[in-house]
N, CA, C and O atoms as CSV, one atom per row, in Angstrom:
chain,resi,resn,atom,element,x,y,z
A,1,MET,N,N,-4.539,-20.240,56.172
A,1,MET,CA,C,-4.059,-20.800,55.088
A,1,MET,C,C,-3.748,-20.456,53.460
A,1,MET,O,O,-4.455,-19.729,52.762
A,2,ILE,N,N,-2.744,-21.028,53.104
A,2,ILE,CA,C,-2.192,-20.755,51.709
A,2,ILE,C,C,-3.514,-21.176,50.977
A,2,ILE,O,O,-4.256,-22.056,51.411
A,3,SER,N,N,-3.736,-20.472,49.837
A,3,SER,CA,C,-4.557,-21.206,48.870
A,3,SER,C,C,-3.689,-21.817,47.413
A,3,SER,O,O,-2.583,-21.359,47.127
A,4,GLN,N,N,-4.372,-22.913,46.556
A,4,GLN,CA,C,-3.314,-23.478,45.538
A,4,GLN,C,C,-2.616,-22.598,44.882
A,4,GLN,O,O,-1.412,-22.837,44.791
A,5,ARG,N,N,-3.112,-21.424,44.284
A,5,ARG,CA,C,-2.873,-20.399,43.476
A,5,ARG,C,C,-1.787,-19.663,44.192
A,5,ARG,O,O,-1.012,-19.301,43.307
A,6,ALA,N,N,-1.405,-19.316,45.198
A,6,ALA,CA,C,-0.508,-18.906,46.008
A,6,ALA,C,C,0.734,-20.090,46.196
A,6,ALA,O,O,1.939,-19.859,46.093
A,7,ARG,N,N,0.259,-21.087,46.425
A,7,ARG,CA,C,1.637,-22.082,46.045
A,7,ARG,C,C,2.329,-22.117,44.845
A,7,ARG,O,O,3.555,-22.169,44.742
A,8,TYR,N,N,1.353,-22.082,43.743
A,8,TYR,CA,C,2.026,-22.416,42.359
A,8,TYR,C,C,2.555,-20.837,42.329
A,8,TYR,O,O,3.532,-20.737,41.587
A,9,ALA,N,N,2.207,-19.727,42.871
A,9,ALA,CA,C,3.143,-18.321,42.440
A,9,ALA,C,C,4.422,-18.747,43.125
A,9,ALA,O,O,5.490,-18.558,42.542
A,10,PHE,N,N,4.399,-19.154,43.992
A,10,PHE,CA,C,5.574,-19.056,45.019
A,10,PHE,C,C,6.499,-20.179,44.239
A,10,PHE,O,O,7.693,-19.982,44.009
A,11,LYS,N,N,5.737,-21.481,43.829
A,11,LYS,CA,C,6.948,-22.152,43.338
A,11,LYS,C,C,7.350,-21.708,41.694
A,11,LYS,O,O,8.191,-22.254,40.979
A,12,ALA,N,N,6.535,-20.637,41.384
A,12,ALA,CA,C,7.047,-20.246,39.970
A,12,ALA,C,C,8.027,-19.132,39.865
A,12,ALA,O,O,8.813,-18.861,38.957
A,13,VAL,N,N,7.697,-18.297,41.501
A,13,VAL,CA,C,8.930,-17.280,41.683
A,13,VAL,C,C,10.049,-17.764,42.201
A,13,VAL,O,O,10.964,-16.942,42.250
A,14,VAL,N,N,10.457,-19.628,42.909
A,14,VAL,CA,C,11.209,-19.991,43.115
A,14,VAL,C,C,11.846,-20.402,41.802
A,14,VAL,O,O,13.064,-20.578,41.764
A,15,ALA,N,N,11.318,-20.517,41.046
A,15,ALA,CA,C,12.169,-21.195,39.693
A,15,ALA,C,C,12.400,-20.189,38.766
A,15,ALA,O,O,13.038,-20.538,37.773
A,16,LEU,N,N,12.008,-18.900,38.840
A,16,LEU,CA,C,12.496,-17.786,38.335
A,16,LEU,C,C,13.734,-17.418,39.265
A,16,LEU,O,O,14.805,-17.366,38.660
A,17,ALA,N,N,13.767,-17.211,40.337
A,17,ALA,CA,C,14.782,-17.211,41.021
A,17,ALA,C,C,16.312,-17.999,41.024
A,17,ALA,O,O,17.299,-17.829,41.739
A,18,ARG,N,N,16.038,-18.940,39.883
A,18,ARG,CA,C,17.411,-20.483,40.155
A,18,ARG,C,C,17.386,-20.171,38.895
A,18,ARG,O,O,18.200,-21.038,38.578
A,19,ALA,N,N,17.081,-19.543,37.664
A,19,ALA,CA,C,16.790,-19.767,36.695
A,19,ALA,C,C,18.535,-18.346,36.179
A,19,ALA,O,O,18.701,-17.681,37.202
A,20,LYS,N,N,19.051,-18.118,35.639
A,20,LYS,CA,C,20.285,-17.340,35.340
A,20,LYS,C,C,19.686,-16.038,35.128
A,20,LYS,O,O,18.563,-15.960,34.629
A,21,PRO,N,N,20.438,-14.863,35.515
A,21,PRO,CA,C,19.775,-13.466,35.544
A,21,PRO,C,C,19.676,-13.194,33.815
A,21,PRO,O,O,20.382,-13.828,33.029
A,22,GLY,N,N,18.649,-12.113,33.365
A,22,GLY,CA,C,19.235,-11.666,32.142
A,22,GLY,C,C,18.100,-12.889,31.138
A,22,GLY,O,O,17.433,-12.477,30.189
A,23,GLU,N,N,18.087,-14.207,31.539
A,23,GLU,CA,C,17.757,-15.058,30.638
A,23,GLU,C,C,15.968,-15.433,31.394
A,23,GLU,O,O,15.714,-15.970,32.472
A,24,GLY,N,N,14.931,-14.863,30.252
A,24,GLY,CA,C,13.585,-15.104,30.844
A,24,GLY,C,C,13.260,-16.947,30.719
A,24,GLY,O,O,13.800,-17.814,30.031
A,25,LEU,N,N,12.287,-16.992,31.592
A,25,LEU,CA,C,12.403,-18.365,31.455
A,25,LEU,C,C,10.534,-18.460,31.107
A,25,LEU,O,O,9.702,-17.826,31.756
A,26,GLN,N,N,10.200,-19.423,29.920
A,26,GLN,CA,C,8.902,-19.370,29.000
A,26,GLN,C,C,8.280,-20.318,30.018
A,26,GLN,O,O,8.877,-21.091,30.768
A,27,ILE,N,N,6.677,-20.069,29.878
A,27,ILE,CA,C,5.711,-20.688,30.887
A,27,ILE,C,C,5.720,-22.252,30.347
A,27,ILE,O,O,5.388,-23.073,31.202
A,28,ARG,N,N,5.980,-22.654,29.335
A,28,ARG,CA,C,6.067,-24.388,29.085
A,28,ARG,C,C,7.576,-24.977,29.669
A,28,ARG,O,O,7.585,-26.079,30.217
A,29,PRO,N,N,8.727,-24.267,29.541
A,29,PRO,CA,C,9.076,-25.134,30.278
A,29,PRO,C,C,9.419,-24.941,32.010
A,29,PRO,O,O,10.098,-25.608,32.792
A,30,LEU,N,N,8.664,-23.799,32.150
A,30,LEU,CA,C,8.230,-23.688,33.587
A,30,LEU,C,C,7.128,-24.738,34.176
A,30,LEU,O,O,7.218,-25.404,35.207
A,31,CYS,N,N,6.434,-24.712,33.560
A,31,CYS,CA,C,5.344,-25.774,33.831
A,31,CYS,C,C,5.888,-27.427,33.927
A,31,CYS,O,O,5.865,-28.297,34.798
A,32,GLU,N,N,6.191,-27.364,33.061
A,32,GLU,CA,C,7.349,-29.083,32.978
A,32,GLU,C,C,7.944,-29.129,34.072
A,32,GLU,O,O,7.586,-29.968,34.899
A,33,GLN,N,N,9.141,-28.122,34.389
A,33,GLN,CA,C,10.372,-28.281,35.419
A,33,GLN,C,C,9.253,-28.172,36.816
A,33,GLN,O,O,9.511,-29.073,37.614
A,34,GLU,N,N,8.352,-27.483,37.171
A,34,GLU,CA,C,7.860,-27.068,38.475
A,34,GLU,C,C,6.257,-28.699,38.448
A,34,GLU,O,O,5.698,-29.108,39.465
A,35,LYS,N,N,6.025,-29.123,37.243
A,35,LYS,CA,C,4.800,-29.714,37.477
A,35,LYS,C,C,3.310,-28.884,37.789
A,35,LYS,O,O,2.413,-29.194,38.573
A,36,LEU,N,N,3.408,-27.818,36.944
A,36,LEU,CA,C,2.103,-27.337,37.429
A,36,LEU,C,C,1.456,-27.072,35.997
A,36,LEU,O,O,2.005,-27.078,34.895
A,37,PRO,N,N,0.236,-26.858,36.313
A,37,PRO,CA,C,-1.101,-26.388,35.248
A,37,PRO,C,C,-0.694,-25.497,34.447
A,37,PRO,O,O,-0.221,-24.525,35.036
A,38,ARG,N,N,-0.681,-25.410,32.958
A,38,ARG,CA,C,-0.006,-24.807,32.327
A,38,ARG,C,C,-1.384,-23.517,32.101
A,38,ARG,O,O,-0.952,-22.371,31.975
A,39,LYS,N,N,-2.424,-23.622,32.068
A,39,LYS,CA,C,-3.833,-23.208,31.958
A,39,LYS,C,C,-3.764,-22.132,32.991
A,39,LYS,O,O,-3.844,-20.920,32.789
A,40,PHE,N,N,-3.587,-22.816,34.247
A,40,PHE,CA,C,-3.755,-22.257,35.546
A,40,PHE,C,C,-2.941,-21.194,35.649
A,40,PHE,O,O,-3.468,-20.098,35.843
A,41,LEU,N,N,-1.536,-21.291,35.545
A,41,LEU,CA,C,-0.123,-21.175,35.756
A,41,LEU,C,C,-0.304,-19.645,34.754
A,41,LEU,O,O,0.381,-18.711,35.171
A,42,GLU,N,N,-1.008,-19.409,33.727
A,42,GLU,CA,C,-0.925,-18.265,32.874
A,42,GLU,C,C,-1.568,-17.213,33.882
A,42,GLU,O,O,-1.076,-16.159,34.285
A,43,GLN,N,N,-2.800,-17.787,34.179
A,43,GLN,CA,C,-3.472,-16.587,34.981
A,43,GLN,C,C,-2.993,-16.147,36.333
A,43,GLN,O,O,-3.220,-15.055,36.852
A,44,ILE,N,N,-2.136,-17.374,36.952
A,44,ILE,CA,C,-1.592,-17.130,38.325
A,44,ILE,C,C,-0.404,-15.740,38.265
A,44,ILE,O,O,-0.219,-14.838,39.082
A,45,VAL,N,N,0.358,-16.070,36.757
A,45,VAL,CA,C,1.461,-15.018,37.101
A,45,VAL,C,C,1.344,-13.723,36.546
A,45,VAL,O,O,2.261,-12.991,36.174
A,46,LEU,N,N,0.046,-13.499,36.524
A,46,LEU,CA,C,-0.389,-12.055,36.312
A,46,LEU,C,C,-0.384,-11.485,37.460
A,46,LEU,O,O,0.086,-10.347,37.485
A,47,SER,N,N,-0.955,-12.147,38.906
A,47,SER,CA,C,-0.673,-11.432,40.254
A,47,SER,C,C,0.763,-10.507,40.845
A,47,SER,O,O,0.922,-9.387,41.331
A,48,PRO,N,N,1.648,-11.653,40.501
A,48,PRO,CA,C,2.748,-11.128,40.895
A,48,PRO,C,C,3.586,-10.131,39.658
A,48,PRO,O,O,4.426,-9.289,39.976
A,49,LYS,N,N,3.287,-10.335,38.608
A,49,LYS,CA,C,3.394,-9.498,37.652
A,49,LYS,C,C,3.131,-8.309,37.945
A,49,LYS,O,O,4.073,-7.517,37.919
A,50,ALA,N,N,1.646,-7.768,38.348
A,50,ALA,CA,C,0.851,-6.604,38.835
A,50,ALA,C,C,1.612,-5.991,40.013
A,50,ALA,O,O,1.798,-4.799,40.258
A,51,GLY,N,N,2.010,-7.080,40.688
A,51,GLY,CA,C,2.529,-6.755,42.381
A,51,GLY,C,C,4.177,-6.076,41.926
A,51,GLY,O,O,4.706,-5.160,42.555
A,52,GLY,N,N,4.608,-6.551,41.082
A,52,GLY,CA,C,6.016,-5.657,40.649
A,52,GLY,C,C,7.263,-6.619,40.954
A,52,GLY,O,O,8.440,-6.267,41.042
A,53,TYR,N,N,6.689,-8.044,41.108
A,53,TYR,CA,C,7.741,-9.177,41.579
A,53,TYR,C,C,8.387,-9.898,40.486
A,53,TYR,O,O,9.342,-10.653,40.669
A,54,ILE,N,N,7.659,-9.567,38.911
A,54,ILE,CA,C,8.230,-10.460,38.237
A,54,ILE,C,C,7.844,-9.573,36.889
A,54,ILE,O,O,7.027,-8.668,37.059
A,55,THR,N,N,8.371,-9.776,35.595
A,55,THR,CA,C,8.228,-9.178,34.470
A,55,THR,C,C,8.367,-9.996,33.446
A,55,THR,O,O,9.149,-10.932,33.613
A,56,SER,N,N,7.568,-9.863,31.948
A,56,SER,CA,C,7.748,-10.692,30.938
A,56,SER,C,C,8.082,-9.857,29.844
A,56,SER,O,O,7.996,-8.630,29.894
A,57,ARG,N,N,8.510,-10.579,28.731
A,57,ARG,CA,C,9.172,-10.004,27.590
A,57,ARG,C,C,8.724,-10.709,26.390
A,57,ARG,O,O,8.745,-11.938,26.455
A,58,ARG,N,N,8.348,-10.197,25.374
A,58,ARG,CA,C,7.806,-10.779,24.372
A,58,ARG,C,C,8.758,-11.503,23.641
A,58,ARG,O,O,9.958,-11.456,23.911
A,59,GLY,N,N,8.084,-12.456,22.339
A,59,GLY,CA,C,9.501,-12.629,21.333
A,59,GLY,C,C,10.233,-14.121,21.544
A,59,GLY,O,O,9.989,-14.980,22.391
A,60,ARG,N,N,10.957,-14.115,20.751
A,60,ARG,CA,C,11.465,-15.347,20.802
A,60,ARG,C,C,12.361,-15.779,22.104
A,60,ARG,O,O,12.569,-16.919,22.520
A,61,ASP,N,N,12.857,-14.458,22.654
A,61,ASP,CA,C,14.168,-14.839,23.838
A,61,ASP,C,C,13.362,-14.460,25.016
A,61,ASP,O,O,13.760,-14.458,26.181
A,62,GLY,N,N,12.054,-14.103,24.544
A,62,GLY,CA,C,11.121,-13.682,26.096
A,62,GLY,C,C,11.016,-14.867,26.908
A,62,GLY,O,O,11.371,-16.037,26.765
A,63,GLY,N,N,10.388,-14.177,27.850
A,63,GLY,CA,C,9.667,-15.101,29.124
A,63,GLY,C,C,9.451,-14.501,30.251
A,63,GLY,O,O,9.397,-13.278,30.114
A,64,TYR,N,N,9.307,-14.873,31.307
A,64,TYR,CA,C,9.350,-14.276,32.616
A,64,TYR,C,C,10.741,-14.237,33.293
A,64,TYR,O,O,11.688,-14.992,33.076
A,65,GLU,N,N,10.677,-13.333,34.048
A,65,GLU,CA,C,12.056,-13.187,35.049
A,65,GLU,C,C,11.799,-12.207,36.144
A,65,GLU,O,O,10.949,-11.322,36.041
A,66,LEU,N,N,12.744,-12.427,37.465
A,66,LEU,CA,C,12.414,-11.561,38.201
A,66,LEU,C,C,12.744,-9.859,38.465
A,66,LEU,O,O,13.923,-9.579,38.251
A,67,LEU,N,N,12.044,-8.933,38.811
A,67,LEU,CA,C,12.292,-7.705,38.435
A,67,LEU,C,C,13.239,-7.377,39.804
A,67,LEU,O,O,14.173,-6.601,39.603
A,68,LYS,N,N,13.112,-7.784,40.867
A,68,LYS,CA,C,13.675,-7.908,42.451
A,68,LYS,C,C,14.720,-9.035,42.414
A,68,LYS,O,O,14.659,-10.120,41.837
A,69,PRO,N,N,15.662,-8.525,43.148
A,69,PRO,CA,C,16.868,-10.072,43.376
A,69,PRO,C,C,15.540,-10.682,44.508
A,69,PRO,O,O,14.738,-9.982,45.126
A,70,ALA,N,N,15.661,-12.333,44.507
A,70,ALA,CA,C,15.187,-12.957,45.410
A,70,ALA,C,C,15.539,-12.841,46.764
A,70,ALA,O,O,14.670,-13.317,47.495
A,71,ASP,N,N,16.622,-12.320,47.424
A,71,ASP,CA,C,16.549,-12.050,48.701
A,71,ASP,C,C,15.453,-10.920,49.037
A,71,ASP,O,O,14.982,-11.078,50.163
A,72,LYS,N,N,15.051,-10.069,48.494
A,72,LYS,CA,C,14.499,-8.967,48.373
A,72,LYS,C,C,13.165,-8.984,48.183
A,72,LYS,O,O,12.480,-7.961,48.158
A,73,ILE,N,N,12.556,-10.603,47.984
A,73,ILE,CA,C,11.150,-10.826,47.918
A,73,ILE,C,C,11.080,-11.387,49.035
A,73,ILE,O,O,11.885,-12.210,49.471
A,74,PHE,N,N,9.659,-10.789,49.823
A,74,PHE,CA,C,9.361,-11.326,51.126
A,74,PHE,C,C,7.975,-12.154,50.900
A,74,PHE,O,O,7.289,-11.991,49.891
A,75,ILE,N,N,7.718,-12.837,51.688
A,75,ILE,CA,C,6.605,-13.908,51.391
A,75,ILE,C,C,5.061,-13.528,51.919
A,75,ILE,O,O,4.025,-14.029,51.483
A,76,GLY,N,N,5.148,-12.738,52.736
A,76,GLY,CA,C,3.935,-11.886,53.057
A,76,GLY,C,C,3.174,-11.107,52.232
A,76,GLY,O,O,2.014,-11.330,51.884
A,77,PRO,N,N,4.220,-9.725,51.784
A,77,PRO,CA,C,3.709,-9.439,50.712
A,77,PRO,C,C,3.511,-9.882,49.624
A,77,PRO,O,O,2.488,-9.510,49.050
A,78,MET,N,N,4.091,-10.489,49.194
A,78,MET,CA,C,3.944,-11.477,47.851
A,78,MET,C,C,2.065,-11.969,48.179
A,78,MET,O,O,1.007,-11.645,47.637
A,79,LEU,N,N,2.339,-12.654,49.047
A,79,LEU,CA,C,0.974,-13.553,49.638
A,79,LEU,C,C,-0.172,-12.602,49.205
A,79,LEU,O,O,-1.168,-12.887,48.540
A,80,ARG,N,N,0.211,-11.346,49.758
A,80,ARG,CA,C,-1.056,-10.471,49.862
A,80,ARG,C,C,-1.622,-9.985,48.558
A,80,ARG,O,O,-2.770,-9.618,48.306
A,81,SER,N,N,-0.146,-10.095,47.480
A,81,SER,CA,C,-0.671,-9.514,46.317
A,81,SER,C,C,-1.431,-11.009,45.281
A,81,SER,O,O,-2.108,-10.876,44.262
A,82,VAL,N,N,-1.170,-11.899,45.729
A,82,VAL,CA,C,-1.667,-13.017,45.092
A,82,VAL,C,C,-3.119,-13.463,45.497
A,82,VAL,O,O,-4.028,-13.885,44.782
A,83,ASP,N,N,-3.080,-13.286,46.597
A,83,ASP,CA,C,-4.450,-14.058,47.596
A,83,ASP,C,C,-5.258,-12.764,48.099
A,83,ASP,O,O,-6.389,-12.904,48.564
A,84,GLY,N,N,-4.654,-11.508,47.998
A,84,GLY,CA,C,-5.670,-10.466,48.496
A,84,GLY,C,C,-5.161,-9.971,50.294
A,84,GLY,O,O,-3.967,-9.933,50.591
A,85,PRO,N,N,-5.982,-9.720,51.060
A,85,PRO,CA,C,-5.313,-9.393,52.301
A,85,PRO,C,C,-5.622,-10.721,53.307
A,85,PRO,O,O,-6.556,-11.500,53.116
A,86,ILE,N,N,-4.906,-10.794,54.123
A,86,ILE,CA,C,-4.823,-12.080,54.811
A,86,ILE,C,C,-5.454,-11.928,56.358
A,86,ILE,O,O,-5.081,-11.367,57.388
A,87,ALA,N,N,-6.368,-12.562,56.044
A,87,ALA,CA,C,-7.970,-12.081,57.694
A,87,ALA,C,C,-7.031,-13.396,58.538
A,87,ALA,O,O,-6.583,-14.401,57.986
A,88,PRO,N,N,-6.932,-13.110,59.707
A,88,PRO,CA,C,-6.379,-13.582,60.930
A,88,PRO,C,C,-7.521,-14.749,61.201
A,88,PRO,O,O,-7.453,-15.459,62.204
């Protein structure tokens, strides 16, 4: 079973995959676009960031963007980075 936390993380990563390369997507537009709670999403993006899936930049032109190409991101490893080990 996939947690709500993982669902939100997947939605965020998919939105980042749709964004233009090299252009960061900020939390506010990401939340509005995907209809996600802002406070919760701010905590959720830390897991994919620590897992090496996304990066962030500060400043006016900052935001979040993918570190890997979208076709190189697999659901299983990302799910483990967000939710921890998957029990059978």
